[in-house]
N, C-alpha and C positions, 0 to 999 in steps of 0.2 A: 521485297528487298531486305537485305540482311546487313547489319552493321558488324564489321569485324575490326580487329585491332591493327594498328599501323605496322606492328612488327611482322605480320604475316603477308604484307604487300611487297611484291618484288619491286625494288626501287627503280626509278626511271634512270637509265644510264645515258651517257652521251651517245649520239646517233652512230658514230663510227665504231664504237665499241660493240654494241649489241648487233650491228649488222655483220660483224666479223665472226659472230658466234651463231650456233644453231638456235634460232628463236622462232617459235611457232606463235608467238604472241602478236596481237594487234595493239599498237601503242599510239596514243594521241595526247597532245596537250591542246586544250581548248580555252577560248574566252568564255565568260559566263553565258553569252548568248548562243554558244554552240559552234562558233567559227573555229576551224582547225588551224592552230598556229604551227604545229610541227607533228611529225609522225614518223614511224619507221617504215621499212619497205612494205610490210604487209598492210600497213595503214594506207600507203600510197595507192594500193590496188583499189581501195574504196574511194579515195579522193579523186583519182583519175577517172573513175567511172561515174561518180555521183556528184562531184563538186566538193567545195570546202566547208559546207555546212553539215554538221553532224546529223541534223534532222533529215537531210536528204537520203541518208542511208536506210530510211524506213519508209514503208508504204503509208498512205494517209491514215489508215486505221490504227497504226502503231506509233505515229508521231507523238501523240499525247503521252504515251508510255515513256518515250525517250525524254520528253521535256520534264516529266515528273521525276525522272531519274536524276537529271542534272540538277534540278531544284533540290532534291534530297541531299546531293553531294555538297551543294553550297551551304545548306543549313546544318550539316553534320560536321563534327570535329574528328570523326573517325572515318574509316574506309567504308564505302557503301558498295555492296555487291548486288547485281541484278542480272537476270537472264532476259535479254532483249531480242525481239524478233525483227531482224534486219532483212534487207532485200536481196542478199546474196543467195544464189541458187545452190541447191544440193549441199546445204550446210546444216542439215538436221533441224533442230528446233530454233537455233539462233546463235547469238554470241553471249557468252558469260563475261560480264565486265566487272572489274574492281576499279573504283575511282575515289579520289580525294581531292580536296581543294587546298592550295597553298599560295598565299600572296595574290589572291584574285585569279589564279589560273587553275583550271581543272585538268587533272592528270588521269588518264584512263589506261587500263591494261586489260585486254580481252582475249579469250580463246573461243574459236568457233567450236560448236559442240561435236562436229565430226572429228576434230583433232583429239578429243578425249579418247576415241578408240585408238588413235595413233599413239597416244601416251601410254595406253594399256599395252600396246604391242611393244613399245620401247621398254617398258618394265619387264615384260616376259623375256624379251631378248637378253637384257642385261642380267636377269636372274639365272638364265640358262648357263652363263659362263662359269660362275663358281660351282654350280651343280655338276657341270661336266668335269671340272677339275676334281671335285670330291669323288665322283664316280670313278674317274681314272685311277686315283690313288687307292681307293678301296679295292679295285680290281688288281692293282699292282701288289697291294699288301696280301691279297689272297694268293697270288702266284708265288710271292717270296716268303709267305708266312711270317712277315715282319711288319705288323701294323704300326708299332711304335716308331718305326723309322719315318713314317709319313704322317704321324699324328699331328705334328706342329703345323704342317701345311694344310691339312684338312681343317683343323680348328681355325686357322687364319682365313680360309675361304668361307667358313660358316660365319665368322665375324663380318666378312665383307658382305655377305647376304643380309645380315642384320642392318648394316650400313645402308645398303640399297633400299631396303624396306623403309627405313626411317626417312630417307630422302624423298621417296615418293609419297609417303603418308603426310609429310609436311606440305606437299604441293607448293614448294617454293624452290628457289635456286639452291643448288647444293653449296654448302659451306665448305670451302677448301681448307683442309687442316694440313698446313705446310710443316715440313721438318727438313732440316739440312742433312744431306747424305752425300757421300762421295759416289760419283757415277759408277765406278767399277763395282762398288758394293751393291748398288742398286741392280746392276747387270747380273750379278751372281744370283740374286733373288728371282729376277725375271727368267734367267736361263733354267732354273729349277722347274718353273712352271712350263716353259716351252718344251723342256726335255720330256716331261711326263706326257704331254700331248703327242709328241713325236713317237715316243715309245709305244703308245697304244695304237697308233696308226702305222707303225712299222716304217717310219720315215727317218732317214739319217739326219743328224744334227751336228753341225760344226759351228764354232764360234771363235771370235778374236776380240778381246776386250782390252782397250788401252787404259792405263792408269792415269788418273787426273788428281792433281793436288787441290784443285778448286772443287768445292761442293755445289750441288744444285739444291734448290728448295722445291720439294715435291710433296704431293699428296700420294702416298704409296698405294692406297686402294685404287685411286683413279688411274694412275699410271699402269698398274697391273691390269686394269680393265682395258686400257688401250692396247697393251701388248697381247692380251688374250684374244681380243677382237681381230687383230692383225694376224696372229698365229692361226686362228681358226679359219680365216679366209684363205691363207696360204695352203693349209692342209686340204681344204675342200677343192682348191684349184688343182693340187697335185693328184687327188683322187680322180678328178674329172679328166685329167690328161691321159690316164691310162699308161703312163710311162712306168717301166720297171725300176729304173734308177730314180728314186725320189729323195730329194734332200732339201734342207733349209740351212741357211747360213745366217748367223746373228753376229752383228759387228757393233762394237762401241768405240767411238773415236772422238778425239779432242779437236774442237774447232776454235776459232779465234775468240768468240764470245760465249760459247756454250758447248754442250756435249751432244753428239749425234748418236741416236739409237736406230739401227737399220736391220731389217729382216728381209732376206732375199730367198725366193723359192725358185725351183727349176721347172715350174709349171708351164702351161701353154702360152702365157702372156695375155695381154689385154689389147684389144683393138683401140685405135685412137678415138673413134667416135664414142666408145664406151668409157675410155679413160677420162674424157672431158666431163662426163656426167658423174663420175664417182665422187662420193661425198655429199651429193645433193640429198636433202632429206627425202627418204622413202623411195629413192631410186635403187633398184636391185635387178640383177640378172638371174637370181635364184628363184626357183618355183616356190620355195617355202620361206624365202627371205623377207625381211621387213624394210631393208634399206636404212636401218637405224644405226647399226654398229659403227660403220666408218664415219658417219656424220657425227656421232657422239664422240668418237675418238678425236676428230678434228676440233670439236668444241672443247674437250678437256685440255688438249695441247694449247689451244688459244687461251684458255683460262690460266695456264702456266706461263703465258707470254712467250710461247714457243712457236715453231713453224712445223708444218706437216707437208710431206711430199710423197707422191706416188709416181714411179717411173716403170716402164715396161717395154719389153722387146718381144714381139710375136715369135713363138717357138722356142724362146730362151728363158722366159721367166719374168717375174715382177719383183721390184724392190719397193718396200714401204718404209719410210724413215721419218723420224721427227727429231727436232733439236730443242733441248731445254737450256735456257740461259743459266750461266753460273750465278750463284747466290748474290755476288756483289753487283751483278747487272740486273737483278730481278726487280 
């Protein structure tokens, strides 16, 4: 068992908040004797299967290990981490728990060890986005013999890679660094990124951006991540369609309480049965896909208190949009 500092523990959120976000954690609040008081959806899988006693999650040979762990939490003023061998099948070694005690209640946050491989896949997937942008702009600079024209964007994407590395190294929830920006100015930055992707894939890009007097509070790096994920999915759909006329349309529009960013492609569209599953963690229709990109995009938008929507018509294309609230409503 390892004692770690409180600052490195992901705080226990209200149930409805973290259920609306992508969460691979198992979360519990327990009485000192191990009775489950509350849990998130992943925790309910264990409770429904084994009952409301934390010790029921373990085979007889490992119950003592679990009891010693809770005892260590009660006796410590810091966070106690331990790898426990539970009864869930196909979960690798077990579950890695962080736990602390507050006002007589034990709070636990755990990851099943197989999810560590998924976290690695998530990291690789997100790191590929800025790498692809950098590669595209380097290729463009080679064609145009004008590297300095693209230097600012390349350096910006390198900074974003550093940001991703820091986020995963901390093994904690990303800290959102908000700044106020007018939506049409944000759109200009996003269109630059989309345009470079479309140029390299020989896809037509058109856009229509509405001016807004109201600003949004955004983390620029995260919103870029969302738009790049959406763009890459659209481009891959267009390539798979085999159509000669391939185009993407980006639209920014003002709504009552926020600003909507929408990207529409002229690809093959998505069947309803697939559309219903999109955005679920690790669901993908691609042979080399991880199912992470769209899930993370939804999570980022949720962290901005926004809404995310995917609509599609078979044979005509797909529209992915998200709305961010204006700063006064955030």
